[in-house]
Every structure is written in structure tokens, then in C-alpha cells.
N, C-alpha and C positions, 0 to 999 in steps of 0.2 A: 629391524626397526619397522614399525608399521605406522602409517599416517592415515587418518580418516579423509575421505574425499568430500568436500563441501560443495554444494550446489544451491542456488536460490530455492528456499523453501524445503530443503531436503538434506539430511545427513546420511551418508552411507558409511556404516561402520565396518571395519575389517575385523577378522577373527581376533579375539583377545582384547578388543577395545569396545566397550559398551558406551553408546551415546544415544541420548533420547532428547526430544523436546525442542527441535528447531521450529519455532513458530513466529510468524510475523503478522498477526491479525491487526486490523486497523479500524478506526471509526472516523467518519467524516460528517461534518455539518456544512451545508452549502446553501445559505440563504440567497435568493435570487429576486430580480426585479425586471419586469418587462414593460415596454411601452408600445402601443399600436400607433404608428405614424399615420397611416391611411388604411384604406380597405384591403390592400394587398401586401403591406410591409410592416413588420414588427421587429423591434430590436430588444435585446436583453443583456443583462450582465449578472454575474454571480461572484461571490467571494466564498472560498472554502477553507475550512480549518480541519486539518487531519492530525490524528494522534496514532502513531504506530507503537505496538507493544512487542517487545522481544523477550523471550524466555527460553533458556536452554539449561540442560543438566547433562552431566557426563561423569562416568566412573573413571578414576585415575588408577592405573595399575602400578602398584609399588613393587619394587624389587624385594624389599624385606617388610614383613608385617602385613596387616590387612590393607585392602584396597581403599582408596579415598574417593571422595566425590567433590565435584565442583558444580556450582550453580551460578547463573548470571541472569539478571532481570534488568530491563531498561525500557524507557519510553522515549519517544522522539516526536516533537511537534513539527508540523509543516503547514505552510499557507500557500494559497494559489488563487487565481482568478480566472474568469472566463467571459467571453463575449459571444453573442449569438445573433443571428439574423434569421427571420422566418419570412418566406416569400409565398404568397398565395396567388398564382397567376390566374387560376380559375376557381370556381366555387368547389369543385371536386378534387383539386390537387393542391398540395402544400409541400414545400421542401425547405429545409433549414440547414444552416451551417454553423458550427460551434468551434471556437478556438479556446483551448485550455492552456494556461501557462504551466511551466515545469514546476513540480514540487519535489524537493529533496527531503526525504524522511529517513 
């Protein structure tokens, strides 16, 4: 008996088992807004909408007759947010910090 080994973003097929097409591309839209509080401090926020696409195909080995095929396609939405701070202590130096919430896709 043979089993394929699955890893994120990859399918490793064993001999006698044909598998192709593990893909998880995604698209994200993240509108943002920022406000300058004073000469050295700015704050910002964003809201992101993500869509992930899953598509896989595999050959199924039959004991009798021709081999079969299986195909699966799906999409999954996800939402998240972020907050940021930009500090400019001197005219030539800036640094920022961003916090992003967890997204389950």
C-alpha cells in the first residue's frame, strides 16, 4: 500500500501514484487610512479581505479497468485588520511598528 506525503504547498507522489496540482494562490485587497498626529507621530489602520484558491488533481489507480481521476477546486475567504505607528524622531530617521490580526483562510 502506498500513501502520498502531503506538505504545505507541495505533494510528493510515490511510485505508482500520480498526483499534480496542489496550489494555494491568493489575492488580497487592503485599504488603509493614516493620520498624522504631530510632526513626529503618525498612526494608521487597515482592513484586508483575502481570497484563497485551492485546485488539485490526482489519478486514482483502479485494480480492474482503466485508471480514474479526481479533481477538487475550492475558494475560501478571509478577513483581517492591522494597526500601525510611524515615529520620526529626527528629520533623517523614521521607524514604524505594525500589528496584523490573524486570518484563517
